[in-house]
N, C-alpha and C positions, 0 to 999 in steps of 0.2 A: 522502299528498297534503297535506291540512290547510294552513291558513294562520294565522299568528300576527301580532300587532301590539302596539305599545305607544305611549303618548303621554304626554309631560311638557310641561306649560305653563310658559312662562318666568315669572320673577318670584319674589321672595322670599316664599313663603307665599301667593301670590295664587291665587284660585280662579276657574275659568272653565268653559266649556262642554265639559269633557272627554268627557262622555257622547256629545254630538253628534259629536265628532271620532272617537271609537272606533267609532260606528255607521258612519261614512263609510269608515274603514279596513277594516272587516270586510265592508261591502257591496261594496267593490272586489275583495274576495278570495272572494266567495261561490262562484265557480266551482271553488274548491279544496275545497269541501265544504259542503253545506247540510243535512246530517243534523241538525246542531244548531249553535248559535252561543252564545257566552258572553262575558261581560264582567266584569272586576274593576275597580271604580271606587273611588278613594280620595277621599272627600269631607272636609268640615270635621271635624277630630278632636274627640272628646268628652274631657273631663277624667275623667269617671266614666261607667260604663255601657258597654254594647256594643250594636251592631246585629247581629242574627242573621238570616241568610237561609238558606232551605232549602226542601224540598219533601216532600210526602206522596204516597203511591202509590195511595190509594183514597179518593175524595171521600166515600164512604159512611162511612168511618171517621174523618173529619176531626175532629169534635168530641171524641170520646174520645182521639184521638191528641194534640190540643192540650192536653187535660187532663193527659195523662201527661207532656207536655213541661213544663207549668207545675209539676207535682208534682216532677219532677226538679230544676228550678231551686230550688224551695223547700227541698228536701232539702240543697241546697248553699248556702243562705243568700242566694238571689237570688229574683227573681220578674219577671213582666212589668211593665214601666213604663207600658204602654198596651195596648189591645186589639190582637191580631195583625191585620195587614193580609193578607188572603187574596186570591190571584189564581187564578181558575179559568177554564176554557173548555170546549170539547167533549172534551178529553182526560180520561182517568181521573185523572191526577196533578193536583196543585195545588201552588202555590208560596206561601210565606209570608215576611213580614218582621216581625220582632219587636224591640222595644227592651227590653233587660233590664238589671237591676242587676248589680253585680260578684259573681260566685260567689266563695266563700271560696278555692277552689282550681280554677283553670280546667282543669288537666289531669284532675283527678278528675271534674269535671262532664262534660267531653267524653267520657270513658270511660263514664260512666253513661248519657248521652243516646245514645251510639252503640249501646247495647243495644236501642234502639228502631228501629234502622235498617231492619228489614224493613217498617216502617210509615211512618216519617218519617226524614228525613236532614237534619242541619245541614250546610250547604255553605259557610258562612263565618261568622266571628265576629270583629269588630274594633271598635276605637275609630273608625276611618275607613273600613275596607274593607267593601264590599258586593259579593258575587258574584251575578250574575244570569245564568242559562243556561237554555236551553229548546230544543225542537225547532224546526227551520226556519232560514231565513236571517236576516241581521242586521236587515232592516227588519221582518220578521214578529215577531222577538223584541222589537224596539224598540216596535212598535205595542202589544204586549201588556203590556210592563213599563215603558214610559216611560223607556228608557235615555237617549234624546236629551236629556231634561230634567235629567239628573243633573249636578250641579256638583261639581268637585273639582280637584285639582292634577295627578293622573296616573292611569294605568290600563292595563289589558291587555285584549286581545281575542283570540278564537279562533274559527275556522270549521272544523268537523270533518267529515271523511269517515270513517265508521266502518269500520275494517278489522279490528277485533277488539272484543269485548264488544258489548253491544247499543246501541240508539239512544236508550234512555231518557235524559232530560236529566241524571240524576245521573252518567252515564258520560262526559259531555262536560266540556270545560274552560271556565274555569280550575278548578284544584284548589286547595283550601285546605290549607296545611301544618299540619294539625291536630296538636296542640292549640294552636299558637302563633298568637295573634291577629294579624291584619293582614298575613299572609304568604300569597301566592298565586303559582301558576305556570301558564304555558302552554307547550306543547311541540309541535314538529313533528318527527316521526321515529318510530323504533321502538327499544325497549329489548330487547336480545336475551338479557340475563341476568335478565330480570324475575322469573322463578320462583325463581331462586337467591336474589336479594336479598329477595324477598317473604318467603321462608321464614325468612331470617335476622332480618328486622325483626319478623316475627310472634313469633319466639321472644323478642324483647326487649319484647314487650307491645304493639306497634303493631297497629292494626286497619285492614284494607283494606275499603272499602265498595263497590268496583266491581272489574271484571276488566280495567279499562283500564290498560295498562302505564305511561301517563303519570302516574297517581296515585303510582307508585313514586317519582318524582322529588320530589314534595312531601313524602312521608313520609321519604325518605332525607335531604332537607335538614333536616327537623325533627330527625332523629336527630343529625345533625352539629351543629346549633345547640344541642341539649341537651348535647352533649359540650363545648361552649364555643367552637366555631369562629365567626368572623364570617362574614357572607355572602360576602365576597371570598375567604376561605379555603375555604369550602365549594364555591364555584364552581370554583376551581382544582382542588380535590381530585376533583371529580366527573368531570373529563376522563378520568382514568386509572382511576377506580373503577367507573364505570358503563359497561357494554359496549353498543354499538349505534351507530346513526346518529341524531344529535339536534342540534337547536338549540332551546334553551329560554330563556325569560325568567322571572325571578322578581322579584316586587315586595314591598316592605314600605312602611310609612308614609313612609320617607325617599326612595324612588325605585325604580329598576328596574336589575337586573343581568341579564347574559346569559352563556351558555356554549355553545360549539360543540365537537363531538366531534373526534377525531383525524383523521377522514376528510373533514370539511368538505363533506358532501354536501347539507346543508340550508341554503338561502340566508338571509341577513339583510341588509337595506339600511337605512340611517339617513340622515335629514336633521337637521342640528343647526345651528340659528341662534341662537348665543349662549345656549344652554341651553333653547331652545324646540325640542323634539325630537319626531320621529315615526319609528317603527321598524316594519318589516313584512317579510314574506316576499317581497313583490314591490314593485318600484319604482313601478309605476303606482298602488299604494295610498297610499304616502307623498305622491305628487304630488296626491292629492285634498286634502291638508292644505296643502301648499306649492305653489301653482299657478304662481308666477313662476319666474324664473331662480334656480337654487340648485344647490349641490354635493351630490351623492349619494355617500355613503360605502358601499362594498360590502365587508362583512366576509366575505371569501371564503377566508380562510386557515384552517388546521387549529388545533385546540386553543386557540381564542381565548376570552377572558373579558373582561368589562368591567362598569363601574358607572356609572350616570347618576343624579345626585342631583336631587331635586325641591325647588326653592327653597332654603331654608336648613336643610333637614332632614338628619339623619344617616342615610345608607344603610348604612354598613358594619356596624352592630351587628345 
């Protein structure tokens, strides 16, 4: 079931209320799944340092878990640049946002911090990317995390109906293509060769932090990028390499790409007004953003891929 969405604001490098628009896109599709809702927002990029978003699974363990996270950073030549911002409510889990310095080796640091994943989980790391995801619908997640107030150039959204794995927020979308900064995916569908690909990728040293089949796409893209493919090449290769029914969108600091499987069972509609774009599973969602007369493009064919750039940024790399 699930619903996905993307938004790109027009203009060369201009920033605007992309968080507000993503909340509207996902609120319109809440009926497709309200177990959890997530957002990937691309804000003003940093020249140095990263923003880390993640969650912990037991508030009673929060202080020692944050100490271990700081220790991991220091072991890799980095540290907190400010005190972590912690968000808690009546749930056992908690969410955090931390600004960090540059680790000596991002891949090595991510592998190290992932050994803490039974207690805390890093869910995004980027110069501009921040992933926010939690249980409940779009407005509930916005009220807790202030997504509507986030400024940026583009982003992704996802409403999840949990058909496999649990409903914990870490099993929801978007997924970060670890360990590559600023790469995130959302997915509608099912990967039928998930276990085969997961076993192959684990043998290559990749770590899976959930049982969600959609996480496979993020890790698979990471592996293809590590092998030297561009995003465009990886999108095209995925059509015949990954088995299942899927429409997914992948974003980096340059914009958003998409891929649809050979059976074209999962819809995607787009409104494009001279580079001002909204994409979603359902037409009524994109019409929340563009309320007047406009042309709606229905990407209903099989084996489709495409790229949309944000401003003057480079999406292909």
